[in-house]
C-alpha positions in Angstrom: -35.1 1.1 -25.0 -31.9 2.9 -24.0 -33.9 5.6 -22.0 -35.9 2.9 -20.2 -32.7 1.1 -19.1 -31.2 4.4 -17.8 -34.4 5.1 -15.8 -34.4 1.6 -14.3 -30.7 2.1 -13.3 -31.5 5.5 -11.8 -34.4 4.0 -9.8 -32.2 1.1 -8.6 -29.4 3.5 -7.5 -31.7 6.0 -5.7 -32.0 4.0 -2.4 -28.3 3.4 -2.4 -27.5 7.2 -2.6 -30.1 8.0 0.0 -28.8 5.4 2.4 -25.1 6.5 2.0 -25.9 10.2 2.1 -27.9 9.7 5.3 -25.1 7.7 6.8 -22.5 10.3 6.0 -24.7 13.1 7.4 -25.1 11.1 10.6 -21.4 10.5 10.8 -20.7 14.2 10.3 -23.3 15.1 12.9 -21.8 12.7 15.4 -18.4 14.1 14.9 -19.6 17.6 15.2 -17.7 18.6 12.0 -18.6 21.7 10.2 -17.0 22.4 6.8 -17.7 25.9 5.4 -18.1 26.4 1.7 -14.9 28.4 1.7 -13.0 25.6 3.3 -14.4 23.1 0.9 -13.3 25.3 -2.1 -9.8 25.6 -0.6 -9.5 21.9 -0.1 -10.7 21.3 -3.7 -8.1 23.8 -5.0 -5.4 22.3 -2.8 -6.1 18.8 -4.2 -6.4 20.0 -7.8 -3.0 21.6 -7.8 -1.4 18.5 -6.2 -3.0 16.3 -8.9 -1.7 18.7 -11.6 1.8 18.3 -10.2 1.3 14.5 -10.2 0.1 14.5 -13.8 2.8 16.9 -15.1 5.8 15.0 -13.7 7.1 11.5 -14.4 8.4 9.5 -11.5 9.8 6.0 -10.7 7.8 5.9 -7.5 4.5 5.8 -9.4 2.7 8.8 -7.9 -0.4 8.0 -10.0 -1.3 5.0 -8.0 -0.4 6.6 -4.7 -1.7 10.1 -5.0 -5.4 9.1 -5.1 -8.3 10.0 -2.9 -8.1 12.8 -0.4 -4.6 14.1 0.4 -5.3 14.3 4.2 -7.2 12.2 6.6 -7.2 14.1 9.9 -3.6 15.0 10.6 -2.2 12.2 8.4 -1.7 11.5 4.8 -1.6 8.3 2.7 0.1 10.2 -0.1 3.8 9.7 -0.5 5.8 12.8 0.6 2.7 14.7 1.8 2.3 15.9 5.3 -0.8 17.5 6.9 -1.8 19.6 9.9 -4.4 18.9 12.5 -7.1 20.5 10.3 -6.5 18.1 7.5 -4.8 20.6 5.3 -1.5 20.0 3.4 1.5 21.7 4.9 4.4 19.9 3.4 5.5 18.2 0.1 8.8 16.4 0.2 9.8 14.2 -2.7 13.5 14.1 -2.3 15.2 11.6 -4.6 12.0 10.4 -6.2 13.5 10.5 -9.7 11.1 13.2 -10.8 11.5 14.4 -14.4 9.7 17.2 -16.3 9.0 20.8 -15.9 7.1 22.3 -13.0 4.1 24.5 -13.9 4.8 28.2 -13.4 2.0 28.4 -10.8 2.7 25.0 -9.3 1.0 24.4 -5.9 -0.6 27.8 -5.9 -3.8 26.4 -4.4 -2.0 24.7 -1.5 -2.4 27.8 0.5 -1.1 26.4 3.8 2.1 24.9 2.4 5.1 25.5 4.7 7.7 23.0 3.3 8.6 22.3 -0.3 11.5 19.9 -0.9 12.3 18.4 -4.3 16.0 17.8 -3.8 17.9 15.4 -5.9 15.6 14.9 -8.9 15.9 15.8 -12.6 13.5 18.7 -12.9 14.3 21.3 -15.5 12.9 24.6 -16.8 12.3 27.7 -14.8 11.9 27.8 -11.0 8.2 27.7 -10.0 6.5 30.9 -8.8 5.8 30.7 -5.1 4.4 34.2 -4.6 0.9 32.8 -3.6 2.3 30.7 -0.8 3.1 33.2 2.0 3.4 30.5 4.6 6.4 28.9 3.0 9.3 28.5 5.4 11.5 25.8 3.9 12.3 25.5 0.2 14.8 23.0 -1.1 15.0 22.7 -4.9 18.7 21.8 -5.0 20.4 19.2 -7.2 18.1 19.5 -10.2 18.4 21.2 -13.6 16.5 24.4 -13.1 17.5 27.2 -15.3 16.8 30.9 -15.6 16.8 33.6 -12.9 15.7 33.3 -9.3 12.2 34.8 -9.1 12.1 38.1 -7.3 9.0 36.9 -5.5 11.2 34.6 -3.4 12.7 37.7 -1.8 9.6 39.8 -1.5 6.5 37.5 -1.1 7.9 34.8 1.3 8.1 36.8 4.5 8.4 33.7 6.7 11.2 32.1 4.7 13.9 30.6 6.9 15.6 28.1 4.5 16.3 28.4 0.8 18.6 25.9 -1.0 19.0 26.3 -4.8 22.5 24.9 -5.2 23.6 22.5 -8.0 21.3 23.8 -10.7 21.8 25.9 -13.9 20.5 29.2 -12.6 21.5 32.5 -14.2 21.1 36.2 -13.6 21.8 38.1 -10.4 20.8 37.6 -6.8 17.7 39.3 -5.4 18.0 41.2 -2.1 16.5 38.8 0.4 15.5 40.8 3.4 13.8 38.1 5.5 15.3 38.3 9.0 14.4 34.7 9.7 16.4 33.4 6.8 19.1 31.2 8.4 20.0 28.7 5.7 20.8 30.0 2.2 22.8 28.3 -0.6 23.0 29.1 -4.3 26.4 27.5 -5.0 27.2 25.6 -8.2 25.1 27.7 -10.6 25.8 30.3 -13.2 24.9 33.4 -11.2 26.8 36.7 -11.6 26.9 40.1 -10.1 27.4 41.5 -6.6 26.1 39.6 -3.5 23.5 41.9 -1.9 24.3 43.4 1.4 21.4 41.6 3.0 23.1 38.2 2.2 26.6 39.0 3.5 26.0 37.2 6.7 26.2 33.9 5.0 29.5 32.1 4.4 31.3 32.3 1.1 30.6 28.6 0.5 26.9 29.5 -0.1 28.0 31.3 -3.3 30.9 29.1 -4.5 31.3 28.0 -8.1 29.2 30.5 -10.0 30.2 32.4 -13.1 31.1 35.7 -11.7 29.8 36.4 -8.2 31.6 39.2 -6.5 31.4 41.4 -3.4 32.4 41.5 0.2 30.7 38.2 1.0 33.0 36.2 -1.4 36.0 38.5 -1.0 36.1 39.3 -4.7 36.1 42.8 -6.1 33.4 43.8 -8.5 34.5 45.5 -11.8 32.0 47.9 -13.0 31.3 48.4 -16.7 32.5 44.9 -17.8 29.6 42.7 -18.7 30.1 39.0 -18.3 29.9 37.1 -21.6 30.0 33.5 -20.5 26.7 31.7 -20.4 25.8 28.1 -19.6 23.8 27.7 -22.8 26.8 28.3 -25.0 30.0 27.5 -23.1 32.2 28.1 -26.2 31.1 31.7 -26.7 33.4 34.4 -25.5 36.3 32.1 -25.2 38.8 34.8 -26.2 37.0 37.8 -24.8 37.3 37.3 -21.0 40.5 36.4 -19.5 41.1 34.0 -16.8 42.1 36.5 -14.2 38.7 38.2 -13.7 36.5 35.5 -12.2 37.3 34.0 -8.8 36.3 30.4 -9.9 36.9 30.4 -13.7 39.3 27.6 -15.0 42.3 28.9 -17.1 42.2 28.2 -20.8 45.4 26.2 -20.6 43.8 23.8 -18.2 40.8 23.3 -20.5 43.2 22.5 -23.5 45.1 19.9 -21.4 41.8 18.3 -20.2 40.6 18.1 -23.8 43.8 16.3 -24.9 43.6 13.8 -22.1 39.9 13.1 -22.4 40.0 10.3 -25.1 42.5 8.2 -23.1 40.5 8.5 -19.9 37.4 7.6 -21.8 38.9 4.4 -23.2 40.1 3.3 -19.8 36.8 4.1 -18.2 34.9 2.1 -20.8 36.8 -1.1 -20.1 36.5 -0.5 -16.4 32.8 -0.1 -16.6 32.4 -3.3 -18.8 34.4 -5.3 -16.3 32.5 -3.9 -13.3 29.2 -4.5 -15.0 30.0 -8.1 -15.7 31.1 -8.8 -12.1 28.1 -6.9 -10.8 25.7 -9.0 -12.9 27.3 -12.4 -12.1 27.6 -11.9 -8.3 23.9 -11.2 -7.6 22.8 -13.9 -10.1 24.9 -16.5 -8.3 23.5 -15.2 -4.9 19.9 -15.5 -6.1 20.5 -19.1 -7.3 22.0 -20.0 -3.9 19.2 -18.3 -2.1 16.5 -20.1 -4.1 18.2 -23.4 -3.6 18.4 -23.1 0.1 14.9 -21.6 0.4 13.3 -24.5 -1.5 15.4 -26.9 0.5 14.2 -25.3 3.7 10.6 -25.2 2.8 10.2 -28.9 1.7 10.5 -31.1 4.8 9.5 -34.5 6.1 6.8 -34.3 8.7 8.4 -36.8 11.0 12.1 -35.8 11.0 14.3 -35.0 13.9 14.3 -31.3 13.2 10.6 -31.3 13.6 10.8 -32.0 17.4 12.7 -28.8 17.9 10.3 -26.9 15.7 7.3 -28.0 17.7 8.7 -26.8 21.0 9.4 -23.3 19.6 6.6 -22.7 17.2 4.2 -21.2 19.7 6.5 -18.4 20.8 7.3 -17.0 17.4 6.0 -13.4 16.8 4.9 -13.0 13.2 4.0 -10.2 10.9 0.4 -10.6 9.8 0.8 -9.3 6.3 4.1 -10.8 5.2 4.2 -13.7 2.9 0.5 -14.2 2.7 0.4 -14.9 -1.0 0.6 -18.7 -1.0 -2.4 -20.9 -1.7 -4.5 -22.7 0.9 -3.4 -20.6 3.9 -1.7 -17.5 5.2 1.6 -16.7 6.9 5.1 -15.5 6.5 8.0 -17.8 7.4 8.9 -21.5 7.4 9.1 -24.0 10.2 9.0 -27.8 9.8 6.2 -29.9 11.2 6.8 -33.0 13.4 5.3 -35.9 15.3 6.3 -35.0 18.8 2.7 -35.1 19.8 2.0 -38.5 18.4 2.0 -41.2 21.0 1.0 -44.8 20.4 -2.6 -45.2 19.3 -3.0 -41.5 18.3 -5.5 -41.2 15.5 -7.0 -38.5 13.3 -10.7 -37.7 13.5 -12.3 -37.4 10.1 -15.4 -35.4 9.1 -15.8 -36.3 5.4 -16.9 -39.7 4.3 -16.3 -39.4 0.6 -12.6 -38.5 0.8 -9.7 -40.9 1.0 -8.6 -41.5 4.6 -5.0 -41.8 5.9 -3.2 -42.6 9.1 -1.4 -40.1 11.3 1.8 -41.9 10.7 1.4 -41.5 6.9 0.7 -37.8 7.4 4.0 -37.4 9.3 6.0 -39.5 6.9 4.8 -37.5 3.9 6.6 -34.6 2.2 5.4 -31.2 3.3 5.9 -27.7 2.0 5.5 -24.8 4.4 2.9 -22.3 3.1 3.1 -19.8 5.8 2.9 -18.8 9.5 0.0 -16.7 10.6 -1.9 -15.8 13.7 -3.5 -19.2 14.2 -0.4 -21.3 13.4 1.9 -22.8 10.7 0.4 -24.1 7.5 1.8 -26.8 5.3 0.8 -28.4 2.0 1.3 -32.1 2.4 1.6 -34.6 -0.5 0.5 -38.0 0.9 2.2 -41.2 -0.1 -1.0 -42.3 -1.8 -1.1 -39.2 -4.0 -3.7 -36.8 -2.6 -2.7 -33.3 -1.4 -4.1 -31.8 1.8 -3.4 -28.7 3.8 -2.3 -29.2 7.5 -2.3 -26.4 10.0 -0.5 -26.7 13.3 -2.5 -24.6 15.7 -0.7 -22.3 18.2 -1.8 -20.7 21.5 -4.2 -23.5 22.2 -2.3 -25.5 24.9 -5.0 -24.5 27.4 -7.9 -25.7 25.4 -9.6 -28.9 26.9 -10.1 -31.9 24.7 -13.9 -31.6 25.0 -14.1 -28.0 23.9 -11.7 -28.6 21.0 -13.6 -31.7 19.8 -17.0 -29.9 20.0 -15.7 -27.0 17.9 -14.2 -29.2 15.4 -17.4 -31.2 15.0 -19.3 -28.0 14.3 -16.7 -26.9 11.7 -16.4 -30.3 10.2 -20.1 -30.4 9.3 -19.9 -27.2 7.2 -20.3 -27.7 3.4 -20.4 -24.7 1.1 -18.8 -23.9 -2.2 -17.3 -20.7 -0.6 -16.0 -22.3 2.6 -12.9 -24.6 2.6 -13.8 -28.1 3.9 -12.3 -29.2 7.2 -11.4 -32.9 6.5 -9.9 -34.0 9.8 -8.3 -33.0 13.1 -5.9 -34.3 15.8 -5.7 -33.5 19.5 -3.1 -34.1 22.1 -1.8 -32.0 25.0 1.3 -30.9 23.0 -0.1 -30.8 19.5 -3.3 -29.8 17.8 -3.7 -30.2 14.0 -6.5 -29.5 11.5 -6.5 -30.8 8.0 -8.2 -28.8 5.2 -9.0 -29.6 1.6 -6.3 -28.3 -0.8 -7.4 -25.3 -2.8 -5.4 -25.0 -6.0 -5.0 -21.2 -6.0 -3.6 -18.5 -3.9 -4.9 -15.9 -1.3 -6.7 -12.8 -2.2 -4.0 -10.8 -0.5 -1.4 -12.2 -3.0 -3.7 -11.5 -6.0 -4.1 -7.9 -4.9 -0.7 -7.0 -3.6 1.8 -9.6 -4.8 4.4 -8.5 -7.2 3.1 -5.0 -7.8 5.1 -3.6 -10.7 6.2 -4.6 -14.2 5.2 -8.1 -15.3 2.3 -8.4 -12.9 -1.0 -9.7 -14.1 -3.7 -7.4 -12.8 -6.9 -8.7 -11.2 -9.8 -7.4 -13.4 -13.0 -6.0 -12.0 -15.3 -8.9 -13.0 -13.0 -11.3 -11.0 -13.0 -8.9 -8.0 -16.8 -8.7 -8.0 -17.1 -12.4 -8.2 -14.7 -12.7 -5.2 -16.8 -10.2 -3.3 -19.9 -12.3 -4.0 -18.2 -15.6 -2.9 -16.7 -14.0 0.2 -20.1 -12.6 1.3 -22.0 -15.8 0.5 -19.5 -17.9 2.4 -19.7 -15.6 5.4 -23.5 -15.6 5.3 -23.4 -19.4 5.3 -21.2 -19.4 8.4 -23.6 -17.0 10.2 -26.5 -19.2 9.2 -25.0 -22.5 10.1 -23.1 -22.0 13.3 -25.0 -21.7 16.6 -25.7 -18.4 18.4 -23.0 -18.9 21.1 -20.3 -19.3 18.4 -19.7 -15.6 17.9 -18.3 -14.2 15.7 -18.8 -17.1 13.4 -15.6 -16.5 11.4 -13.6 -14.2 13.7 -10.5 -13.9 11.5 -11.8 -12.7 8.1 -9.1 -10.8 6.1 -7.8 -11.0 2.5 -5.1 -13.5 3.4 -7.8 -15.9 4.7 -9.8 -15.8 1.4 -8.5 -18.4 -1.0 -9.2 -17.9 -4.7 -9.0 -20.3 -7.6 -10.2 -19.9 -11.1 -12.7 -22.5 -12.4 -13.5 -23.2 -16.1 -16.0 -20.9 -17.8 -19.6 -21.7 -16.8 -21.7 -19.7 -19.2 -21.7 -19.8 -23.0 -20.6 -16.2 -23.2 -17.7 -16.8 -20.8 -16.7 -19.9 -22.9 -16.5 -17.7 -26.0 -14.4 -15.1 -24.2 -12.4 -17.8 -22.4 -13.1 -16.1 -19.1 -12.5 -18.2 -16.0 -14.7 -17.8 -13.0 -13.0 -16.5 -9.8 -14.2 -18.6 -6.8 -13.5 -17.5 -3.3 -13.2 -19.9 -0.3 -13.0 -18.8 3.3 -10.5 -20.5 5.6 -9.2 -20.2 9.2 -12.8 -19.7 10.4 -14.5 -20.6 13.6 -11.5 -20.6 16.0 -12.5 -17.4 18.0 -14.3 -19.3 20.8 -11.1 -21.3 21.5 -8.9 -18.2 21.9 -10.5 -16.1 24.7 -7.1 -14.9 25.9 -5.7 -14.4 22.4 -8.7 -12.8 20.7 -6.6 -9.6 20.0 -4.5 -11.6 17.5 -7.4 -12.2 15.2 -8.9 -9.9 12.5 -12.1 -9.3 14.5 -10.0 -7.3 17.0 -9.8 -4.5 14.4 -13.4 -3.6 15.2 -13.9 -0.3 17.0 -16.1 -1.9 19.6 -13.2 -4.3 20.6 -10.9 -1.4 21.4 -13.7 0.5 23.3 -14.3 -2.6 25.4 -10.6 -2.7 26.4 -9.7 -5.6 24.1 -6.2 -6.0 25.4 -4.9 -9.5 25.7 -8.0 -11.2 26.9 -10.8 -9.7 24.9 -12.1 -7.2 27.3 -15.5 -7.1 29.0 -17.8 -6.9 26.0 -18.2 -10.0 23.8 -17.9 -9.5 20.1 -21.1 -10.1 18.1 -21.6 -11.4 14.6 -21.4 -7.7 13.4 -17.6 -7.9 13.9 -17.4 -10.3 10.9 -19.5 -7.7 8.9 -16.9 -5.0 9.8 -14.1 -7.3 8.6 -16.0 -8.0 5.4 -16.3 -4.3 4.7 -12.5 -4.0 4.9 -12.0 -6.9 2.5 -14.5 -5.2 0.1 -12.6 -1.9 0.4 -9.4 -3.7 -0.3 -10.9 -5.2 -3.5 -11.9 -1.7 -4.7 -9.0 0.4 -3.6 -6.1 -2.1 -3.9 -4.8 -0.8 -0.5 -3.9 -2.8 2.5 -6.0 -1.8 5.6 -3.1 -1.4 8.0 -3.3 0.7 11.1 0.0 2.5 10.4 -1.6 4.3 7.4 -4.8 5.2 9.3 -8.4 4.0 8.9 -9.0 2.8 5.4 -12.8 3.1 5.8 -12.5 6.7 7.0 -10.2 7.6 4.1 -12.6 6.2 1.6 -15.6 7.9 3.3 -13.8 11.2 3.1 -13.1 10.7 -0.6 -16.7 10.1 -1.4 -17.9 13.1 0.6 -15.5 15.4 -1.3 -16.6 14.1 -4.8 -13.2 12.4 -5.3 -14.9 9.0 -5.6 -13.1 7.6 -8.6 -9.7 8.5 -7.1 -10.1 5.8 -4.5 -10.2 3.1 -7.2 -7.3 0.8 -7.7 -5.1 1.9 -10.5 -5.5 -1.5 -12.1 -9.2 -1.1 -12.6 -9.7 2.6 -12.9 -9.4 2.4 -16.7 -12.6 0.3 -16.9 -14.8 3.4 -16.9 -17.9 1.5 -18.0 -17.9 -0.2 -14.6 -17.1 2.8 -12.4 -20.7 2.9 -11.2 -20.6 -0.7 -9.9 -17.2 -0.1 -8.3 -18.6 2.9 -6.4 -21.7 1.0 -5.4 -19.6 -1.8 -3.9 -17.6 0.9 -2.1 -20.9 2.2 -0.6 -21.7 -1.4 0.6 -18.2 -1.7 2.1 -18.7 1.6 4.0 -22.0 0.4 5.4 -20.3 -2.7 6.6 -17.5 -0.8 8.2 -19.7 1.6 10.2 -18.2 2.5 13.6 -21.3 1.5 15.5 -22.2 -2.2 15.2 -25.9 -1.6 15.1 -25.5 0.5 12.0 -23.9 -2.4 10.1 -26.2 -4.4 7.8 -26.7 -8.1 8.4 -24.6 -10.3 6.2 -27.5 -11.7 4.2 -28.5 -8.1 3.3 -24.9 -7.6 2.1 -25.2 -10.7 -0.1 -28.3 -9.3 -1.6 -26.8 -5.9 -2.3 -23.7 -7.4 -4.0 -25.9 -9.7 -6.1 -27.8 -6.6 -7.3 -24.5 -5.0 -8.3 -23.5 -8.1 -10.2 -26.9 -8.1 -11.9 -27.7 -11.7 -10.7 -30.6 -12.9 -8.6 -29.3 -16.3 -7.7 -27.5 -15.3 -4.5 -29.7 -15.9 -1.5 -30.7 -19.5 -2.3 -27.0 -20.5 -2.3 -26.8 -19.9 1.4 -28.2 -23.3 2.2 -24.9 -24.9 1.2 -24.3 -27.8 -1.0 
């Protein structure tokens, strides 16, 4: 029985592997990339040593969730503190002040053969200095302000021929100084350690401050005569030893014994004073931010809850259209996306103005009632400002004030709203009503009692966060694909792309009661996705670059600019955006342009057999489902193909996701409800 199920699973996965492998080969051939076996081995060794470094040290910046996948993508890196060259090889590791603790492996980073810069300044690393002999390209090394102990490795002086900067100050180093003969060495500092002996002649060109505050450094460089035949007995490991053997006159920086006695007598008094001072400062430091937070929350809530018909609303309407927003800020609130608050008003009203309703079985209300009701700002996004409105009669709706649509004629607006108002599907938010005037255009949606997918994936990352498990992510992927397939099936051909603005902040998620007996036993709620902000692309021909569909490669090639360019986007633009949403579900990373192409990054990881490293740290522990996670990644990469003709149709995407989920009831749901 078990062998039969394994064979069935292998047969089911075979076409997936063939499809993805063929796609990767085609992409590599198109790019003309040739990776030799030696280069592949070097990249693998490079990444292996970086991962060893990650797993050996502890850090407050959570390198485990950041150092995943391939270190380099082209000449850029998504890894914190890692820099790459044009060949996609690591050339720099800089983790200054990252609160690293632990001991570096003796052969740390040996496989990072092109490393030129290593900077770990200001951490709490201890143990011996790492051996860097196998890194001949190193030019800049900064290991200062740590707790390294032991001697300076001789290989620093003999094997690093290109070394130009070496900073080892403020550690616990012992022993003598090697003779550094690198002519290019221009920055050198070993001060505040426990070194001893004569400064080599090759280092005399550096100032005395480079050797200050060591046990017994002598020589011409520090203007201190070396006394032969007198070994130094002081050691950092046992500061009390040799207290009577070496006088205070030999060492240039040794504190006299009398000073130490006086400091010991005074220490208890200073300690008691410092304790009370610290207590008082801590109390004040705790109360001041607490009061500030209370004041901030009070004003924030007061600013977000408004009356739709107030005087302040008139000023808000006149300025709302010119506000530049950040697309990814504050997108965690339910029933909409956006970032900042602005109150909604009735300046567009006019006598006799009415709402146009599209749903017969919902409670109706007047425009005046809408403007009199209490509203809470949910966010400000690319399409406008979104509010949650509690009507006087009790129902809750979501109202979006549209922006950048002053040029839209009434006829075009009404026609588009009629098309969108007829849509009925469990994975698409219902459009209940709309309002048109020259100054104001409103759309009214059903209220979805949840939050956006963006908030579920990225909100409050850290302690106390409730992670989104894999079954919920797969259910959201199914719902998103089914909702998009319904839009593609229901909207006319000229309405392209049918959604036009698909991204995680426009996927609303709520959790319904358990539907199956097994789910009821485990008390597992079903994650349901609903698409919103869909269908507005045809009304924004001069602002198409503001929508998510503008991320498609063909939009940029067509000269998207401000007006959308010469080539009209097809329905495959929505498929590309769906691929990014699926990748976001799997990787937990935001697909922002500043960090490079998320699809290319994932594609490179799969091609280098680092597949599980792309998985979100919150789901990577669910090893039994790694196969399904990687299969969904393959579907996402097919959707995110650079050429539109290589992307699958959305109903094929639904079928593939349903196969991953193990269900066969997907396609018939496309007909709506």
